[in-house]
C-alpha positions in Angstrom: 137.7 64.3 196.5 140.6 63.2 198.5 139.2 60.9 201.2 141.9 61.9 203.6 140.8 65.5 203.5 138.3 64.3 206.1 139.7 60.9 207.2 143.2 59.7 207.7 144.9 58.5 204.5 145.2 54.9 205.8 142.1 54.7 207.8 139.5 51.9 207.4 137.0 54.7 206.4 139.2 55.8 203.6 139.7 52.2 202.4 135.9 51.6 202.3 135.3 54.9 200.5 137.9 54.0 197.9 136.3 50.6 197.4 132.9 52.2 197.0 134.3 54.7 194.5 136.2 52.3 192.4 134.4 48.9 192.5 130.7 49.2 193.0 129.7 52.2 190.8 131.4 50.9 187.6 128.9 48.1 187.4 126.0 50.3 186.3 125.4 53.3 184.0 124.2 55.4 186.9 127.3 54.4 188.9 129.6 55.4 186.0 127.9 58.8 185.9 128.5 59.2 189.7 132.2 58.4 189.2 132.3 61.0 186.3 130.7 63.6 188.5 133.1 62.7 191.3 136.1 63.5 189.1 134.4 66.6 187.7 133.7 68.2 191.1 136.1 66.7 193.6 138.7 69.4 193.3 136.2 72.2 194.0 134.8 70.3 196.9 138.2 69.7 198.4 139.0 73.4 198.1 135.8 74.3 199.8 136.4 71.8 202.6 139.9 73.2 203.2 138.5 76.8 203.3 135.4 76.2 205.4 135.4 74.2 208.6 131.6 74.2 208.9 131.2 72.8 205.4 133.9 70.2 206.2 131.9 69.0 209.2 128.7 68.9 207.1 130.4 66.8 204.4 131.9 64.5 207.1 128.4 63.9 208.6 127.0 63.0 205.2 129.9 60.6 204.5 129.7 59.1 207.9 126.0 58.3 207.1 127.1 56.6 203.8 129.7 54.6 205.7 127.1 53.4 208.2 124.9 52.3 205.3 127.6 50.4 203.4 128.9 48.8 206.6 125.4 47.5 207.3 125.2 45.9 203.8 128.8 44.6 203.7 128.7 42.7 207.0 
């Protein structure tokens, strides 16, 4: 999913999500599976986000929660 579908392309949030997507998951088998699923489904999710503002807000709330969690662990 294109991070900047929800956040600005150059925002700190987008940078953290990219880090999470590319660095951390590749260290485990489960993480590799998550990355594979990301690439399998991201286009469909982006399309749905662009077509449905309510769904976009739900996804944003979920991602905001993930960002809060990783910020707590990174700091």
